[in-house]
ROSESE-60238 format. One record per residue (C-alpha): x, y, z; residue in three letters; residue number from 1. Coordinates in nm, 2 decimals. Example, Ala and Ser with C-alpha at 12.3 -4.5 7.8 and 13.67 -1.06 7.14 Angstrom:
REM residues 2
+--------+--------+--------+------+-----+
:      X :      Y :      Z : code : pos :
+--------+--------+--------+------+-----+
:   1.23 :  -0.45 :   0.78 :  ALA :   1 :
:   1.37 :  -0.11 :   0.71 :  SER :   2 :
+--------+--------+--------+------+-----+
REM end
This chain:
REM residues 314
+--------+--------+--------+------+-----+
:      X :      Y :      Z : code : pos :
+--------+--------+--------+------+-----+
:   0.47 :   1.81 :  -1.99 :  MET :   1 :
:   0.19 :   1.58 :  -2.03 :  ALA :   2 :
:   0.05 :   1.42 :  -1.75 :  PRO :   3 :
:   0.13 :   1.14 :  -1.79 :  GLU :   4 :
:   0.49 :   1.24 :  -1.79 :  GLU :   5 :
:   0.50 :   1.46 :  -1.53 :  LEU :   6 :
:   0.36 :   1.14 :  -1.30 :  GLU :   7 :
:   0.62 :   0.93 :  -1.44 :  LYS :   8 :
:   0.87 :   1.23 :  -1.33 :  ALA :   9 :
:   0.76 :   1.24 :  -0.99 :  LEU :  10 :
:   0.74 :   0.86 :  -0.95 :  ASN :  11 :
:   1.08 :   0.84 :  -1.08 :  ARG :  12 :
:   1.25 :   1.09 :  -0.82 :  CYS :  13 :
:   1.04 :   0.92 :  -0.54 :  ILE :  14 :
:   1.18 :   0.59 :  -0.63 :  ASN :  15 :
:   1.55 :   0.73 :  -0.67 :  ASP :  16 :
:   1.49 :   0.87 :  -0.30 :  ALA :  17 :
:   1.41 :   0.52 :  -0.16 :  TRP :  18 :
:   1.66 :   0.32 :  -0.32 :  ILE :  19 :
:   1.90 :   0.65 :  -0.17 :  GLY :  20 :
:   2.02 :   0.86 :  -0.48 :  LYS :  21 :
:   2.01 :   1.24 :  -0.43 :  THR :  22 :
:   1.69 :   1.41 :  -0.54 :  VAL :  23 :
:   1.77 :   1.80 :  -0.59 :  ARG :  24 :
:   1.48 :   2.01 :  -0.43 :  CYS :  25 :
:   1.53 :   2.24 :  -0.76 :  ASP :  26 :
:   1.46 :   1.97 :  -1.04 :  HIS :  27 :
:   1.12 :   1.83 :  -0.77 :  PHE :  28 :
:   1.02 :   2.17 :  -0.74 :  LEU :  29 :
:   1.01 :   2.26 :  -1.11 :  ALA :  30 :
:   0.81 :   1.89 :  -1.15 :  LEU :  31 :
:   0.58 :   2.01 :  -0.90 :  TRP :  32 :
:   0.51 :   2.35 :  -0.95 :  ARG :  33 :
:   0.34 :   2.22 :  -1.34 :  GLN :  34 :
:   0.09 :   2.00 :  -1.13 :  ILE :  35 :
:  -0.26 :   2.18 :  -1.27 :  SER :  36 :
:  -0.49 :   2.27 :  -0.95 :  ILE :  37 :
:  -0.85 :   2.21 :  -0.99 :  THR :  38 :
:  -1.10 :   2.34 :  -0.75 :  LYS :  39 :
:  -0.78 :   2.26 :  -0.48 :  GLY :  40 :
:  -0.72 :   1.93 :  -0.61 :  ILE :  41 :
:  -0.38 :   1.83 :  -0.79 :  PRO :  42 :
:  -0.54 :   1.63 :  -1.13 :  ILE :  43 :
:  -0.35 :   1.41 :  -1.31 :  PHE :  44 :
:  -0.64 :   1.27 :  -1.47 :  ASP :  45 :
:  -1.06 :   1.35 :  -1.51 :  GLN :  46 :
:  -1.23 :   1.11 :  -1.73 :  LYS :  47 :
:  -1.62 :   1.06 :  -1.77 :  SER :  48 :
:  -1.74 :   0.71 :  -1.70 :  ILE :  49 :
:  -2.05 :   0.55 :  -1.71 :  LYS :  50 :
:  -2.38 :   0.70 :  -1.53 :  ASP :  51 :
:  -2.25 :   1.05 :  -1.57 :  ASN :  52 :
:  -1.99 :   1.00 :  -1.30 :  LYS :  53 :
:  -1.61 :   1.12 :  -1.34 :  ASP :  54 :
:  -1.28 :   0.94 :  -1.23 :  LEU :  55 :
:  -1.05 :   1.13 :  -1.07 :  ILE :  56 :
:  -0.69 :   1.00 :  -1.08 :  TYR :  57 :
:  -0.43 :   1.21 :  -0.84 :  MET :  58 :
:  -0.03 :   1.13 :  -0.83 :  TRP :  59 :
:   0.02 :   1.10 :  -0.43 :  ALA :  60 :
:   0.30 :   0.87 :  -0.32 :  PRO :  61 :
:   0.19 :   0.68 :  -0.01 :  ALA :  62 :
:   0.36 :   0.42 :   0.20 :  GLY :  63 :
:   0.74 :   0.31 :   0.23 :  ASN :  64 :
:   0.97 :   0.13 :  -0.05 :  GLN :  65 :
:   1.28 :  -0.07 :   0.00 :  SER :  66 :
:   1.51 :  -0.29 :  -0.22 :  ASN :  67 :
:   1.53 :  -0.52 :   0.04 :  ASN :  68 :
:   1.17 :  -0.57 :   0.17 :  SER :  69 :
:   1.06 :  -0.96 :   0.25 :  LYS :  70 :
:   0.74 :  -0.88 :   0.37 :  ILE :  71 :
:   0.52 :  -0.64 :   0.22 :  VAL :  72 :
:   0.16 :  -0.53 :   0.30 :  PHE :  73 :
:  -0.03 :  -0.35 :  -0.02 :  SER :  74 :
:  -0.36 :  -0.18 :   0.01 :  GLY :  75 :
:  -0.55 :   0.00 :  -0.26 :  PHE :  76 :
:  -0.49 :   0.38 :  -0.28 :  SER :  77 :
:  -0.84 :   0.56 :  -0.27 :  THR :  78 :
:  -0.81 :   0.86 :  -0.05 :  SER :  79 :
:  -0.87 :   1.22 :  -0.19 :  ILE :  80 :
:  -0.77 :   1.37 :   0.14 :  ASN :  81 :
:  -0.48 :   1.17 :   0.21 :  ALA :  82 :
:  -0.35 :   1.27 :  -0.14 :  ALA :  83 :
:  -0.44 :   1.66 :  -0.05 :  LYS :  84 :
:  -0.27 :   1.58 :   0.28 :  ASP :  85 :
:   0.08 :   1.40 :   0.12 :  ILE :  86 :
:   0.07 :   1.71 :  -0.12 :  THR :  87 :
:   0.09 :   1.99 :   0.14 :  THR :  88 :
:   0.36 :   1.77 :   0.32 :  ASN :  89 :
:   0.57 :   1.83 :   0.01 :  ILE :  90 :
:   0.51 :   2.19 :  -0.02 :  THR :  91 :
:   0.60 :   2.26 :   0.32 :  LYS :  92 :
:   0.92 :   2.02 :   0.25 :  ALA :  93 :
:   1.05 :   2.21 :  -0.03 :  LEU :  94 :
:   0.97 :   2.53 :   0.09 :  SER :  95 :
:   1.17 :   2.51 :   0.40 :  LYS :  96 :
:   1.49 :   2.34 :   0.13 :  THR :  97 :
:   1.76 :   2.54 :  -0.01 :  GLU :  98 :
:   1.72 :   2.45 :  -0.41 :  SER :  99 :
:   1.98 :   2.27 :  -0.46 :  ASN : 100 :
:   1.92 :   2.04 :  -0.15 :  GLY : 101 :
:   1.90 :   1.74 :  -0.12 :  ASP : 102 :
:   1.53 :   1.60 :  -0.07 :  ILE : 103 :
:   1.56 :   1.28 :  -0.06 :  SER : 104 :
:   1.55 :   1.20 :   0.30 :  GLY : 105 :
:   1.21 :   1.43 :   0.37 :  LYS : 106 :
:   1.01 :   1.24 :   0.09 :  LEU : 107 :
:   1.13 :   0.91 :   0.21 :  ARG : 108 :
:   0.99 :   1.03 :   0.51 :  GLU : 109 :
:   0.67 :   1.20 :   0.41 :  ILE : 110 :
:   0.58 :   0.90 :   0.13 :  CYS : 111 :
:   0.59 :   0.65 :   0.45 :  SER : 112 :
:   0.42 :   0.78 :   0.67 :  ARG : 113 :
:   0.15 :   0.91 :   0.47 :  ALA : 114 :
:  -0.12 :   0.60 :   0.52 :  ILE : 115 :
:  -0.25 :   0.38 :   0.78 :  TYR : 116 :
:  -0.22 :   0.64 :   1.08 :  LYS : 117 :
:  -0.47 :   0.66 :   1.44 :  GLY : 118 :
:  -0.77 :   0.36 :   1.46 :  LEU : 119 :
:  -0.68 :   0.18 :   1.13 :  MET : 120 :
:  -0.30 :   0.17 :   1.24 :  LEU : 121 :
:  -0.43 :  -0.02 :   1.56 :  ARG : 122 :
:  -0.67 :  -0.25 :   1.40 :  ARG : 123 :
:  -0.43 :  -0.33 :   1.16 :  PHE : 124 :
:  -0.13 :  -0.43 :   1.39 :  ALA : 125 :
:  -0.42 :  -0.62 :   1.61 :  TRP : 126 :
:  -0.50 :  -0.82 :   1.32 :  GLY : 127 :
:  -0.11 :  -0.87 :   1.25 :  ILE : 128 :
:  -0.07 :  -0.97 :   1.57 :  ASN : 129 :
:  -0.31 :  -1.18 :   1.60 :  LYS : 130 :
:  -0.25 :  -1.39 :   1.27 :  ILE : 131 :
:   0.06 :  -1.39 :   1.16 :  VAL : 132 :
:   0.27 :  -1.57 :   1.39 :  PRO : 133 :
:   0.07 :  -1.85 :   1.31 :  LEU : 134 :
:   0.19 :  -1.82 :   0.96 :  LEU : 135 :
:   0.51 :  -1.79 :   1.07 :  SER : 136 :
:   0.49 :  -2.13 :   1.22 :  ASP : 137 :
:   0.31 :  -2.31 :   0.92 :  ILE : 138 :
:   0.55 :  -2.17 :   0.62 :  LEU : 139 :
:   0.85 :  -2.17 :   0.82 :  SER : 140 :
:   0.93 :  -1.84 :   0.75 :  TYR : 141 :
:   1.02 :  -1.54 :   1.08 :  PRO : 142 :
:   0.75 :  -1.35 :   0.89 :  ILE : 143 :
:   0.62 :  -1.21 :   1.26 :  PHE : 144 :
:   1.03 :  -1.13 :   1.38 :  ASP : 145 :
:   1.08 :  -0.93 :   1.06 :  ILE : 146 :
:   0.79 :  -0.72 :   1.12 :  ILE : 147 :
:   0.83 :  -0.69 :   1.50 :  ASN : 148 :
:   1.18 :  -0.61 :   1.44 :  LYS : 149 :
:   1.07 :  -0.23 :   1.25 :  GLU : 150 :
:   0.76 :  -0.18 :   1.41 :  TRP : 151 :
:   0.88 :  -0.16 :   1.78 :  THR : 152 :
:   0.51 :  -0.07 :   1.92 :  ASN : 153 :
:   0.31 :  -0.36 :   1.74 :  LEU : 154 :
:   0.26 :  -0.59 :   2.05 :  LEU : 155 :
:   0.12 :  -0.24 :   2.23 :  ASP : 156 :
:  -0.13 :  -0.11 :   1.98 :  LEU : 157 :
:  -0.27 :  -0.47 :   1.91 :  SER : 158 :
:  -0.33 :  -0.44 :   2.30 :  GLU : 159 :
:  -0.53 :  -0.09 :   2.27 :  SER : 160 :
:  -0.76 :  -0.30 :   2.08 :  ILE : 161 :
:  -0.84 :  -0.59 :   2.31 :  GLU : 162 :
:  -0.87 :  -0.37 :   2.62 :  LYS : 163 :
:  -1.10 :  -0.11 :   2.47 :  ASN : 164 :
:  -1.41 :  -0.21 :   2.36 :  GLU : 165 :
:  -1.49 :   0.18 :   2.20 :  ASN : 166 :
:  -1.16 :   0.19 :   2.07 :  ASN : 167 :
:  -1.10 :   0.55 :   2.19 :  ASN : 168 :
:  -0.75 :   0.51 :   2.40 :  ILE : 169 :
:  -0.55 :   0.75 :   2.26 :  LYS : 170 :
:  -0.20 :   0.60 :   2.25 :  THR : 171 :
:   0.12 :   0.67 :   2.03 :  GLY : 172 :
:   0.06 :   0.58 :   1.68 :  GLN : 173 :
:   0.38 :   0.42 :   1.62 :  GLY : 174 :
:   0.46 :   0.34 :   1.30 :  SER : 175 :
:   0.56 :   0.06 :   1.06 :  LEU : 176 :
:   0.74 :   0.34 :   0.85 :  PHE : 177 :
:   1.06 :   0.33 :   0.95 :  CYS : 178 :
:   1.16 :   0.57 :   0.64 :  GLY : 179 :
:   1.52 :   0.29 :   0.61 :  ASP : 180 :
:   1.59 :   0.25 :   0.27 :  ILE : 181 :
:   1.67 :  -0.10 :   0.34 :  ASN : 182 :
:   1.39 :  -0.20 :   0.56 :  CYS : 183 :
:   1.22 :  -0.50 :   0.54 :  GLU : 184 :
:   0.89 :  -0.45 :   0.60 :  THR : 185 :
:   0.68 :  -0.23 :   0.36 :  VAL : 186 :
:   0.37 :  -0.08 :   0.41 :  LEU : 187 :
:   0.22 :   0.05 :   0.04 :  THR : 188 :
:  -0.08 :   0.13 :  -0.21 :  GLN : 189 :
:  -0.14 :  -0.05 :  -0.52 :  ALA : 190 :
:  -0.10 :   0.22 :  -0.71 :  THR : 191 :
:   0.10 :   0.50 :  -0.53 :  PHE : 192 :
:  -0.19 :   0.74 :  -0.67 :  ASN : 193 :
:  -0.51 :   0.89 :  -0.53 :  GLY : 194 :
:  -0.84 :   0.77 :  -0.69 :  LEU : 195 :
:  -1.20 :   0.89 :  -0.62 :  ALA : 196 :
:  -1.53 :   0.90 :  -0.89 :  VAL : 197 :
:  -1.71 :   1.21 :  -0.83 :  LYS : 198 :
:  -2.10 :   1.20 :  -0.88 :  GLU : 199 :
:  -2.31 :   1.49 :  -0.85 :  GLU : 200 :
:  -2.06 :   1.76 :  -0.71 :  GLY : 201 :
:  -1.94 :   1.49 :  -0.44 :  ARG : 202 :
:  -1.62 :   1.26 :  -0.43 :  TYR : 203 :
:  -1.63 :   0.96 :  -0.33 :  SER : 204 :
:  -1.31 :   0.74 :  -0.24 :  CYS : 205 :
:  -1.46 :   0.41 :  -0.17 :  LEU : 206 :
:  -1.25 :   0.12 :  -0.39 :  ALA : 207 :
:  -1.57 :  -0.04 :  -0.48 :  ASN : 208 :
:  -1.66 :   0.25 :  -0.67 :  LYS : 209 :
:  -1.41 :   0.26 :  -0.90 :  ILE : 210 :
:  -1.40 :   0.06 :  -1.21 :  PRO : 211 :
:  -1.21 :  -0.22 :  -1.19 :  MET : 212 :
:  -1.10 :  -0.23 :  -1.51 :  ASP : 213 :
:  -0.91 :   0.12 :  -1.45 :  ILE : 214 :
:  -0.80 :  -0.05 :  -1.15 :  ALA : 215 :
:  -0.62 :  -0.35 :  -1.27 :  VAL : 216 :
:  -0.46 :  -0.16 :  -1.56 :  GLU : 217 :
:  -0.33 :   0.13 :  -1.33 :  MET : 218 :
:  -0.19 :  -0.11 :  -1.13 :  SER : 219 :
:   0.01 :  -0.35 :  -1.36 :  LYS : 220 :
:   0.36 :  -0.15 :  -1.32 :  LYS : 221 :
:   0.31 :  -0.16 :  -0.96 :  TYR : 222 :
:   0.29 :  -0.51 :  -0.92 :  ILE : 223 :
:   0.51 :  -0.61 :  -1.15 :  LEU : 224 :
:   0.78 :  -0.49 :  -0.93 :  GLY : 225 :
:   0.70 :  -0.71 :  -0.69 :  TYR : 226 :
:   0.66 :  -1.04 :  -0.84 :  ILE : 227 :
:   0.99 :  -1.31 :  -0.87 :  ASP : 228 :
:   1.00 :  -1.34 :  -1.21 :  ASN : 229 :
:   1.34 :  -1.51 :  -1.12 :  GLY : 230 :
:   1.51 :  -1.16 :  -1.25 :  SER : 231 :
:   1.64 :  -1.12 :  -0.87 :  GLY : 232 :
:   1.52 :  -1.10 :  -0.51 :  ASN : 233 :
:   1.16 :  -1.02 :  -0.44 :  LYS : 234 :
:   0.99 :  -0.99 :  -0.13 :  PRO : 235 :
:   0.85 :  -1.38 :   0.04 :  ARG : 236 :
:   0.52 :  -1.27 :   0.15 :  ILE : 237 :
:   0.25 :  -0.99 :  -0.01 :  ILE : 238 :
:  -0.03 :  -0.96 :   0.21 :  PHE : 239 :
:  -0.30 :  -0.80 :   0.00 :  ILE : 240 :
:  -0.56 :  -0.56 :   0.19 :  LEU : 241 :
:  -0.89 :  -0.61 :   0.09 :  GLY : 242 :
:  -1.10 :  -0.76 :  -0.19 :  LYS : 243 :
:  -1.10 :  -0.50 :  -0.48 :  ASN : 244 :
:  -0.65 :  -0.54 :  -0.43 :  SER : 245 :
:  -0.71 :  -0.88 :  -0.44 :  ALA : 246 :
:  -0.90 :  -0.86 :  -0.73 :  TYR : 247 :
:  -0.60 :  -0.68 :  -0.93 :  CYS : 248 :
:  -0.32 :  -0.89 :  -0.83 :  TRP : 249 :
:  -0.53 :  -1.23 :  -0.87 :  ASN : 250 :
:  -0.60 :  -1.03 :  -1.25 :  LYS : 251 :
:  -0.26 :  -0.96 :  -1.31 :  TYR : 252 :
:  -0.13 :  -1.29 :  -1.23 :  ILE : 253 :
:  -0.33 :  -1.50 :  -1.41 :  GLN : 254 :
:  -0.28 :  -1.26 :  -1.71 :  ASP : 255 :
:   0.11 :  -1.28 :  -1.71 :  SER : 256 :
:   0.09 :  -1.68 :  -1.62 :  ARG : 257 :
:  -0.07 :  -1.73 :  -1.98 :  LYS : 258 :
:   0.27 :  -1.55 :  -2.09 :  ASP : 259 :
:   0.49 :  -1.71 :  -1.90 :  ARG : 260 :
:   0.70 :  -1.40 :  -1.75 :  ASN : 261 :
:   0.68 :  -1.47 :  -1.37 :  ILE : 262 :
:   0.77 :  -1.75 :  -1.18 :  ASN : 263 :
:   0.53 :  -2.01 :  -1.20 :  GLN : 264 :
:   0.59 :  -2.15 :  -0.89 :  SER : 265 :
:   0.42 :  -1.82 :  -0.71 :  ILE : 266 :
:   0.14 :  -1.90 :  -0.45 :  GLN : 267 :
:  -0.17 :  -1.65 :  -0.53 :  ILE : 268 :
:  -0.43 :  -1.73 :  -0.28 :  PHE : 269 :
:  -0.82 :  -1.57 :  -0.36 :  THR : 270 :
:  -1.04 :  -1.37 :  -0.12 :  TYR : 271 :
:  -1.14 :  -1.57 :   0.19 :  ASN : 272 :
:  -0.93 :  -1.85 :   0.13 :  TRP : 273 :
:  -0.96 :  -1.92 :   0.48 :  TRP : 274 :
:  -1.28 :  -2.06 :   0.45 :  LYS : 275 :
:  -1.12 :  -2.33 :   0.23 :  GLY : 276 :
:  -0.91 :  -2.64 :   0.30 :  LYS : 277 :
:  -0.54 :  -2.63 :   0.39 :  ARG : 278 :
:  -0.36 :  -2.52 :   0.06 :  ILE : 279 :
:  -0.02 :  -2.38 :   0.17 :  PHE : 280 :
:   0.25 :  -2.51 :  -0.05 :  ASN : 281 :
:   0.57 :  -2.46 :   0.14 :  THR : 282 :
:   0.79 :  -2.52 :  -0.16 :  ASP : 283 :
:   0.64 :  -2.20 :  -0.34 :  ALA : 284 :
:   0.92 :  -1.92 :  -0.39 :  THR : 285 :
:   0.67 :  -1.64 :  -0.33 :  GLN : 286 :
:   0.30 :  -1.60 :  -0.13 :  TYR : 287 :
:   0.05 :  -1.34 :  -0.24 :  ILE : 288 :
:  -0.25 :  -1.37 :   0.01 :  LEU : 289 :
:  -0.53 :  -1.15 :   0.06 :  PRO : 290 :
:  -0.68 :  -1.04 :   0.40 :  ILE : 291 :
:  -0.94 :  -0.83 :   0.52 :  PRO : 292 :
:  -0.89 :  -0.48 :   0.48 :  HIS : 293 :
:  -0.86 :  -0.27 :   0.83 :  PRO : 294 :
:  -1.07 :   0.05 :   0.78 :  SER : 295 :
:  -1.29 :   0.12 :   1.06 :  PRO : 296 :
:  -1.56 :   0.15 :   0.80 :  GLY : 297 :
:  -1.52 :  -0.23 :   0.80 :  ASN : 298 :
:  -1.73 :  -0.37 :   1.03 :  PRO : 299 :
:  -1.67 :  -0.77 :   0.99 :  THR : 300 :
:  -1.25 :  -0.72 :   1.01 :  TYR : 301 :
:  -1.23 :  -0.83 :   1.31 :  GLU : 302 :
:  -1.49 :  -1.11 :   1.29 :  ASN : 303 :
:  -1.24 :  -1.21 :   1.01 :  ALA : 304 :
:  -0.91 :  -1.21 :   1.16 :  ILE : 305 :
:  -1.04 :  -1.46 :   1.43 :  ASN : 306 :
:  -1.20 :  -1.66 :   1.12 :  ASP : 307 :
:  -0.82 :  -1.67 :   0.99 :  ILE : 308 :
:  -0.69 :  -1.76 :   1.29 :  SER : 309 :
:  -0.87 :  -2.01 :   1.42 :  SER : 310 :
:  -0.83 :  -2.16 :   1.01 :  TYR : 311 :
:  -0.47 :  -2.16 :   1.10 :  LEU : 312 :
:  -0.49 :  -2.32 :   1.44 :  GLU : 313 :
:  -0.65 :  -2.61 :   1.31 :  ASN : 314 :
+--------+--------+--------+------+-----+
REM end
């Protein structure tokens, strides 16, 4: 089976698991065993790009899914280590499941708990708690209530950032990822895949090193699944985490609007929207709203969240 066909088949299994269909262990295992291994990394595609660098593109699900999503947080998956961790957990699950058993529940759990842990999760919780209640009031839509209902220790995680300047507090991670196929809040990634650039024998997982034309192309099908095209229930609010992910969404929607195959009343914001005039259209069918990425490697995150909070309060 060609790499792209294998990718589609594996992602189809994950999608089936999320919508409640049975995924048989033996079927999933047969696909899983076909993954080629290069230096311990499951590889789908490895091709040369400019300056003697190789782009590594690997399959690994990340985040949760739901047919009932109302709020979506979408990042940009670039972590080789996270993808390797997911594949390890799936391998373990396959070894403990009877060959004809249903592995769909375990797949949902592994995928839903794969991203945003530790300090990143706490920073994320703090940012949500700071700005989302204000957005809920402005848009007259219960965004914060929907999130807080499924992320039960959201406030505790947020307070751990406020009370500890060095952020070294050890607290339960909690989880936004309830694993429920009918969950209303989704946190996922823009491609469901690991991306990295290999340069001089080292792997870099920084999103800003990924060629953006490739990232846009890879993100298209994923983004289309969330965009209001008038054909069914779609999430009302989509938060885009980080500049590069926001670029992919903006580029895709701009191109789609030329063909008029999406709802023209979707309101999509550019990154740094909080530095301009108030531009919320309360009649929009859907809001695509970039916010800063909560990565511990982003030193401007807390300042940017405070700027957004001040903007929304005024």
